[in-house]
N, CA, C and O atoms as a GROMACS GRO file, in nm:
protein
  344
    1MET      N    1  -2.234  -2.729  13.942
    1MET     CA    2  -2.175  -2.852  14.005
    1MET      C    3  -2.193  -2.966  13.902
    1MET      O    4  -2.100  -3.045  13.886
    2LEU      N    5  -2.313  -2.979  13.830
    2LEU     CA    6  -2.290  -3.077  13.684
    2LEU      C    7  -2.222  -3.080  13.589
    2LEU      O    8  -2.193  -3.184  13.529
    3ASN      N    9  -2.169  -2.914  13.541
    3ASN     CA   10  -2.099  -2.895  13.460
    3ASN      C   11  -1.938  -2.926  13.474
    3ASN      O   12  -1.853  -2.932  13.385
    4ARG      N   13  -1.926  -2.942  13.599
    4ARG     CA   14  -1.762  -2.986  13.691
    4ARG      C   15  -1.770  -3.117  13.642
    4ARG      O   16  -1.686  -3.162  13.564
    5VAL      N   17  -1.886  -3.195  13.694
    5VAL     CA   18  -1.884  -3.346  13.666
    5VAL      C   19  -1.882  -3.383  13.497
    5VAL      O   20  -1.838  -3.485  13.444
    6ARG      N   21  -1.931  -3.292  13.448
    6ARG     CA   22  -1.907  -3.315  13.308
    6ARG      C   23  -1.773  -3.312  13.244
    6ARG      O   24  -1.730  -3.391  13.160
    7LYS      N   25  -1.706  -3.201  13.300
    7LYS     CA   26  -1.571  -3.168  13.254
    7LYS      C   27  -1.478  -3.276  13.316
    7LYS      O   28  -1.387  -3.325  13.250
    8ASP      N   29  -1.500  -3.305  13.424
    8ASP     CA   30  -1.418  -3.416  13.488
    8ASP      C   31  -1.431  -3.547  13.423
    8ASP      O   32  -1.342  -3.631  13.420
    9SER      N   33  -1.529  -3.557  13.379
    9SER     CA   34  -1.555  -3.713  13.324
    9SER      C   35  -1.499  -3.717  13.197
    9SER      O   36  -1.431  -3.815  13.170
   10ARG      N   37  -1.517  -3.623  13.108
   10ARG     CA   38  -1.480  -3.618  13.006
   10ARG      C   39  -1.330  -3.594  13.012
   10ARG      O   40  -1.277  -3.623  12.904
   11TYR      N   41  -1.242  -3.547  13.108
   11TYR     CA   42  -1.109  -3.565  13.108
   11TYR      C   43  -1.025  -3.711  13.166
   11TYR      O   44  -0.913  -3.758  13.148
   12TYR      N   45  -1.143  -3.748  13.240
   12TYR     CA   46  -1.115  -3.905  13.310
   12TYR      C   47  -1.088  -3.992  13.170
   12TYR      O   48  -0.980  -4.024  13.122
   13LEU      N   49  -1.236  -4.024  13.115
   13LEU     CA   50  -1.220  -4.087  12.997
   13LEU      C   51  -1.114  -4.060  12.899
   13LEU      O   52  -1.067  -4.158  12.842
   14GLN      N   53  -1.064  -3.934  12.866
   14GLN     CA   54  -0.960  -3.926  12.788
   14GLN      C   55  -0.826  -3.951  12.843
   14GLN      O   56  -0.730  -3.962  12.767
   15GLU      N   57  -0.810  -3.964  13.012
   15GLU     CA   58  -0.663  -4.027  13.009
   15GLU      C   59  -0.692  -4.197  13.046
   15GLU      O   60  -0.596  -4.269  13.073
   16HIS      N   61  -0.805  -4.241  13.045
   16HIS     CA   62  -0.825  -4.368  13.054
   16HIS      C   63  -0.874  -4.475  12.910
   16HIS      O   64  -0.954  -4.568  12.913
   17GLN      N   65  -0.818  -4.438  12.825
   17GLN     CA   66  -0.888  -4.483  12.703
   17GLN      C   67  -0.839  -4.609  12.665
   17GLN      O   68  -0.890  -4.655  12.563
   18ASP      N   69  -0.725  -4.700  12.739
   18ASP     CA   70  -0.708  -4.840  12.688
   18ASP      C   71  -0.774  -4.906  12.780
   18ASP      O   72  -0.784  -4.853  12.891
   19ARG      N   73  -0.830  -5.025  12.758
   19ARG     CA   74  -0.906  -5.111  12.829
   19ARG      C   75  -0.830  -5.191  12.941
   19ARG      O   76  -0.885  -5.228  13.045
   20LYS      N   77  -0.697  -5.214  12.910
   20LYS     CA   78  -0.629  -5.288  13.007
   20LYS      C   79  -0.589  -5.179  13.109
   20LYS      O   80  -0.540  -5.217  13.215
   21ASN      N   81  -0.603  -5.075  13.091
   21ASN     CA   82  -0.590  -4.960  13.204
   21ASN      C   83  -0.685  -4.954  13.285
   21ASN      O   84  -0.661  -4.964  13.406
   22ARG      N   85  -0.852  -4.932  13.225
   22ARG     CA   86  -0.938  -4.933  13.288
   22ARG      C   87  -0.970  -5.084  13.386
   22ARG      O   88  -1.026  -5.086  13.496
   23ILE      N   89  -0.928  -5.174  13.328
   23ILE     CA   90  -0.944  -5.322  13.403
   23ILE      C   91  -0.860  -5.264  13.521
   23ILE      O   92  -0.915  -5.210  13.617
   24LEU      N   93  -0.745  -5.275  13.512
   24LEU     CA   94  -0.633  -5.239  13.650
   24LEU      C   95  -0.696  -5.119  13.750
   24LEU      O   96  -0.692  -5.121  13.873
   25HIS      N   97  -0.755  -5.017  13.668
   25HIS     CA   98  -0.841  -4.953  13.792
   25HIS      C   99  -0.957  -4.989  13.822
   25HIS      O  100  -1.014  -4.928  13.912
   26TYR      N  101  -1.019  -5.089  13.760
   26TYR     CA  102  -1.134  -5.162  13.852
   26TYR      C  103  -1.081  -5.209  14.007
   26TYR      O  104  -1.107  -5.180  14.124
   27PHE      N  105  -0.994  -5.300  13.935
   27PHE     CA  106  -0.922  -5.360  14.088
   27PHE      C  107  -0.834  -5.269  14.187
   27PHE      O  108  -0.818  -5.287  14.308
   28ALA      N  109  -0.786  -5.175  14.114
   28ALA     CA  110  -0.751  -5.080  14.234
   28ALA      C  111  -0.856  -5.016  14.294
   28ALA      O  112  -0.855  -5.017  14.417
   29PHE      N  113  -0.954  -4.958  14.236
   29PHE     CA  114  -1.068  -4.913  14.312
   29PHE      C  115  -1.126  -5.018  14.402
   29PHE      O  116  -1.137  -4.989  14.521
   30LEU      N  117  -1.171  -5.159  14.352
   30LEU     CA  118  -1.194  -5.267  14.447
   30LEU      C  119  -1.092  -5.277  14.572
   30LEU      O  120  -1.132  -5.257  14.686
   31SER      N  121  -0.975  -5.306  14.547
   31SER     CA  122  -0.881  -5.301  14.638
   31SER      C  123  -0.870  -5.174  14.749
   31SER      O  124  -0.820  -5.190  14.861
   32ALA      N  125  -0.918  -5.061  14.706
   32ALA     CA  126  -0.915  -4.952  14.774
   32ALA      C  127  -1.056  -4.936  14.873
   32ALA      O  128  -1.065  -4.864  14.973
   33PHE      N  129  -1.157  -5.019  14.818
   33PHE     CA  130  -1.290  -5.012  14.893
   33PHE      C  131  -1.242  -5.102  14.988
   33PHE      O  132  -1.226  -5.065  15.104
   34VAL      N  133  -1.211  -5.245  14.942
   34VAL     CA  134  -1.176  -5.332  15.073
   34VAL      C  135  -1.082  -5.253  15.187
   34VAL      O  136  -1.090  -5.276  15.308
   35ALA      N  137  -1.025  -5.193  15.150
   35ALA     CA  138  -0.910  -5.154  15.249
   35ALA      C  139  -0.983  -5.075  15.326
   35ALA      O  140  -0.957  -5.094  15.445
   36TRP      N  141  -1.077  -4.982  15.304
   36TRP     CA  142  -1.177  -4.924  15.368
   36TRP      C  143  -1.209  -4.990  15.499
   36TRP      O  144  -1.176  -4.946  15.609
   37ILE      N  145  -1.282  -5.110  15.476
   37ILE     CA  146  -1.370  -5.215  15.532
   37ILE      C  147  -1.242  -5.251  15.621
   37ILE      O  148  -1.249  -5.231  15.742
   38PHE      N  149  -1.118  -5.307  15.564
   38PHE     CA  150  -0.993  -5.374  15.685
   38PHE      C  151  -0.957  -5.256  15.773
   38PHE      O  152  -0.913  -5.282  15.885
   39LEU      N  153  -0.968  -5.153  15.743
   39LEU     CA  154  -0.924  -5.021  15.852
   39LEU      C  155  -0.966  -5.066  15.980
   39LEU      O  156  -0.883  -5.087  16.068
   40PHE      N  157  -1.106  -5.083  16.001
   40PHE     CA  158  -1.122  -5.144  16.118
   40PHE      C  159  -1.107  -5.275  16.167
   40PHE      O  160  -1.176  -5.307  16.264
   41ILE      N  161  -1.025  -5.359  16.116
   41ILE     CA  162  -1.002  -5.508  16.146
   41ILE      C  163  -0.859  -5.503  16.146
   41ILE      O  164  -0.804  -5.508  16.255
   42ASP      N  165  -0.776  -5.492  16.022
   42ASP     CA  166  -0.622  -5.490  16.053
   42ASP      C  167  -0.560  -5.399  15.971
   42ASP      O  168  -0.571  -5.398  15.849
   43ILE      N  169  -0.487  -5.311  16.047
   43ILE     CA  170  -0.436  -5.195  15.989
   43ILE      C  171  -0.340  -5.228  15.868
   43ILE      O  172  -0.341  -5.173  15.758
   44LYS      N  173  -0.242  -5.344  15.918
   44LYS     CA  174  -0.163  -5.409  15.824
   44LYS      C  175  -0.229  -5.444  15.680
   44LYS      O  176  -0.151  -5.436  15.585
   45VAL      N  177  -0.346  -5.476  15.655
   45VAL     CA  178  -0.393  -5.539  15.558
   45VAL      C  179  -0.436  -5.415  15.474
   45VAL      O  180  -0.423  -5.409  15.351
   46THR      N  181  -0.492  -5.308  15.558
   46THR     CA  182  -0.514  -5.189  15.464
   46THR      C  183  -0.411  -5.109  15.427
   46THR      O  184  -0.421  -5.029  15.334
   47LEU      N  185  -0.287  -5.126  15.507
   47LEU     CA  186  -0.164  -5.081  15.415
   47LEU      C  187  -0.155  -5.135  15.287
   47LEU      O  188  -0.171  -5.072  15.182
   48LEU      N  189  -0.125  -5.274  15.302
   48LEU     CA  190  -0.122  -5.357  15.207
   48LEU      C  191  -0.225  -5.325  15.067
   48LEU      O  192  -0.177  -5.328  14.954
   49LEU      N  193  -0.348  -5.300  15.089
   49LEU     CA  194  -0.430  -5.298  14.990
   49LEU      C  195  -0.398  -5.157  14.946
   49LEU      O  196  -0.383  -5.140  14.825
   50ALA      N  197  -0.384  -5.048  15.033
   50ALA     CA  198  -0.343  -4.912  14.950
   50ALA      C  199  -0.225  -4.935  14.853
   50ALA      O  200  -0.225  -4.885  14.740
   51VAL      N  201  -0.128  -5.009  14.899
   51VAL     CA  202  -0.013  -5.011  14.797
   51VAL      C  203  -0.064  -5.081  14.686
   51VAL      O  204  -0.027  -5.045  14.574
   52ILE      N  205  -0.162  -5.195  14.701
   52ILE     CA  206  -0.158  -5.263  14.592
   52ILE      C  207  -0.257  -5.157  14.487
   52ILE      O  208  -0.240  -5.151  14.366
   53HIS      N  209  -0.354  -5.082  14.557
   53HIS     CA  210  -0.446  -4.983  14.480
   53HIS      C  211  -0.328  -4.868  14.415
   53HIS      O  212  -0.348  -4.832  14.299
   54TYR      N  213  -0.253  -4.833  14.460
   54TYR     CA  214  -0.168  -4.705  14.397
   54TYR      C  215  -0.085  -4.808  14.267
   54TYR      O  216  -0.083  -4.773  14.149
   55ALA      N  217  -0.016  -4.949  14.326
   55ALA     CA  218   0.055  -4.976  14.215
   55ALA      C  219  -0.001  -5.044  14.077
   55ALA      O  220   0.063  -5.063  13.974
   56LEU      N  221  -0.140  -5.077  14.104
   56LEU     CA  222  -0.230  -5.132  13.996
   56LEU      C  223  -0.280  -4.961  13.892
   56LEU      O  224  -0.262  -4.935  13.773
   57SER      N  225  -0.337  -4.886  13.993
   57SER     CA  226  -0.326  -4.740  13.897
   57SER      C  227  -0.212  -4.710  13.852
   57SER      O  228  -0.240  -4.700  13.733
   58TRP      N  229  -0.098  -4.686  13.860
   58TRP     CA  230   0.013  -4.642  13.816
   58TRP      C  231   0.055  -4.749  13.698
   58TRP      O  232   0.093  -4.723  13.584
   59MET      N  233   0.043  -4.828  13.735
   59MET     CA  234   0.094  -4.920  13.631
   59MET      C  235   0.019  -4.911  13.493
   59MET      O  236   0.075  -4.886  13.387
   60GLY      N  237  -0.111  -4.934  13.510
   60GLY     CA  238  -0.175  -4.865  13.411
   60GLY      C  239  -0.200  -4.755  13.360
   60GLY      O  240  -0.277  -4.741  13.265
   61HIS      N  241  -0.141  -4.666  13.416
   61HIS     CA  242  -0.110  -4.514  13.359
   61HIS      C  243   0.008  -4.526  13.253
   61HIS      O  244   0.002  -4.508  13.131
   62PHE      N  245   0.130  -4.564  13.341
   62PHE     CA  246   0.254  -4.546  13.309
   62PHE      C  247   0.284  -4.664  13.190
   62PHE      O  248   0.362  -4.639  13.098
   63TYR      N  249   0.214  -4.794  13.202
   63TYR     CA  250   0.240  -4.902  13.080
   63TYR      C  251   0.132  -4.884  12.971
   63TYR      O  252   0.168  -4.893  12.853
   64TYR      N  253   0.034  -4.866  12.993
   64TYR     CA  254  -0.041  -4.850  12.902
   64TYR      C  255  -0.098  -4.740  12.817
   64TYR      O  256  -0.114  -4.744  12.695
   65GLU      N  257  -0.134  -4.611  12.920
   65GLU     CA  258  -0.173  -4.515  12.890
   65GLU      C  259  -0.044  -4.432  12.825
   65GLU      O  260  -0.049  -4.383  12.712
   66GLY      N  261   0.051  -4.423  12.897
   66GLY     CA  262   0.171  -4.337  12.870
   66GLY      C  263   0.152  -4.201  12.922
   66GLY      O  264   0.202  -4.108  12.859
   67ASN      N  265   0.075  -4.177  13.044
   67ASN     CA  266   0.066  -4.043  13.094
   67ASN      C  267   0.072  -4.075  13.259
   67ASN      O  268   0.054  -4.181  13.319
   68LYS      N  269   0.094  -3.982  13.293
   68LYS     CA  270   0.094  -3.948  13.439
   68LYS      C  271  -0.039  -3.960  13.513
   68LYS      O  272  -0.137  -3.900  13.470
   69PRO      N  273  -0.047  -4.037  13.623
   69PRO     CA  274  -0.177  -4.025  13.687
   69PRO      C  275  -0.220  -3.890  13.766
   69PRO      O  276  -0.142  -3.808  13.814
   70ALA      N  277  -0.368  -3.884  13.768
   70ALA     CA  278  -0.372  -3.740  13.795
   70ALA      C  279  -0.352  -3.729  13.952
   70ALA      O  280  -0.356  -3.620  14.009
   71ALA      N  281  -0.325  -3.860  14.025
   71ALA     CA  282  -0.294  -3.811  14.170
   71ALA      C  283  -0.146  -3.726  14.190
   71ALA      O  284  -0.107  -3.652  14.281
   72PHE      N  285  -0.088  -3.768  14.070
   72PHE     CA  286   0.056  -3.652  14.065
   72PHE      C  287   0.023  -3.525  14.038
   72PHE      O  288   0.095  -3.442  14.093
   73ARG      N  289  -0.087  -3.475  13.953
   73ARG     CA  290  -0.105  -3.341  13.902
   73ARG      C  291  -0.182  -3.292  13.999
   73ARG      O  292  -0.153  -3.186  14.054
   74TYR      N  293  -0.301  -3.372  14.037
   74TYR     CA  294  -0.414  -3.303  14.096
   74TYR      C  295  -0.431  -3.397  14.264
   74TYR      O  296  -0.540  -3.447  14.290
   75PRO      N  297  -0.333  -3.408  14.349
   75PRO     CA  298  -0.365  -3.483  14.474
   75PRO      C  299  -0.478  -3.447  14.553
   75PRO      O  300  -0.534  -3.531  14.623
   76HIS      N  301  -0.510  -3.347  14.548
   76HIS     CA  302  -0.645  -3.309  14.625
   76HIS      C  303  -0.780  -3.357  14.571
   76HIS      O  304  -0.879  -3.375  14.643
   77ASN      N  305  -0.778  -3.377  14.438
   77ASN     CA  306  -0.913  -3.426  14.408
   77ASN      C  307  -0.951  -3.575  14.390
   77ASN      O  308  -0.878  -3.662  14.341
   78CYS      N  309  -1.060  -3.588  14.431
   78CYS     CA  310  -1.124  -3.714  14.427
   78CYS      C  311  -1.133  -3.772  14.289
   78CYS      O  312  -1.140  -3.699  14.190
   79LYS      N  313  -1.132  -3.912  14.284
   79LYS     CA  314  -1.171  -3.972  14.163
   79LYS      C  315  -1.296  -4.039  14.162
   79LYS      O  316  -1.372  -4.059  14.257
   80TYR      N  317  -1.316  -4.091  13.966
   80TYR     CA  318  -1.448  -4.129  13.958
   80TYR      C  319  -1.430  -4.256  13.962
   80TYR      O  320  -1.318  -4.297  13.933
   81SER      N  321  -1.536  -4.353  14.001
   81SER     CA  322  -1.550  -4.499  13.986
   81SER      C  323  -1.549  -4.545  13.792
   81SER      O  324  -1.608  -4.503  13.693
   82LEU      N  325  -1.488  -4.606  13.808
   82LEU     CA  326  -1.472  -4.687  13.660
   82LEU      C  327  -1.572  -4.796  13.622
   82LEU      O  328  -1.595  -4.839  13.509
   83VAL      N  329  -1.630  -4.833  13.747
   83VAL     CA  330  -1.726  -4.959  13.736
   83VAL      C  331  -1.801  -4.966  13.604
   83VAL      O  332  -1.780  -5.062  13.529
   84GLY      N  333  -1.905  -4.851  13.564
   84GLY     CA  334  -1.962  -4.862  13.493
   84GLY      C  335  -1.901  -4.825  13.349
   84GLY      O  336  -1.957  -4.828  13.239
   85LEU      N  337  -1.797  -4.797  13.375
   85LEU     CA  338  -1.705  -4.778  13.228
   85LEU      C  339  -1.626  -4.903  13.144
   85LEU      O  340  -1.579  -4.876  13.034
   86ILE      N  341  -1.615  -5.022  13.193
   86ILE     CA  342  -1.593  -5.137  13.175
   86ILE      C  343  -1.634  -5.224  13.069
   86ILE      O  344  -1.600  -5.342  13.069
   0.00000   0.00000   0.00000
């Protein structure tokens, strides 16, 4: 398990080298977190925050990194938080 986390972390850092991309991912993660809270309050806000989450993440990959998001290649994998990487 620990080897898998190390391997995934190296891959994650390789795909997120640009600081602007990491900042966008931080706010994308934040919007996803808040979306889970609003899931129990207002579904429309949850859906809006989900769209914001993907828009920020994909913008970071397409415009700053020039690569495809992992969600396109590995839609079943979970993502690691960038909170400690910024």
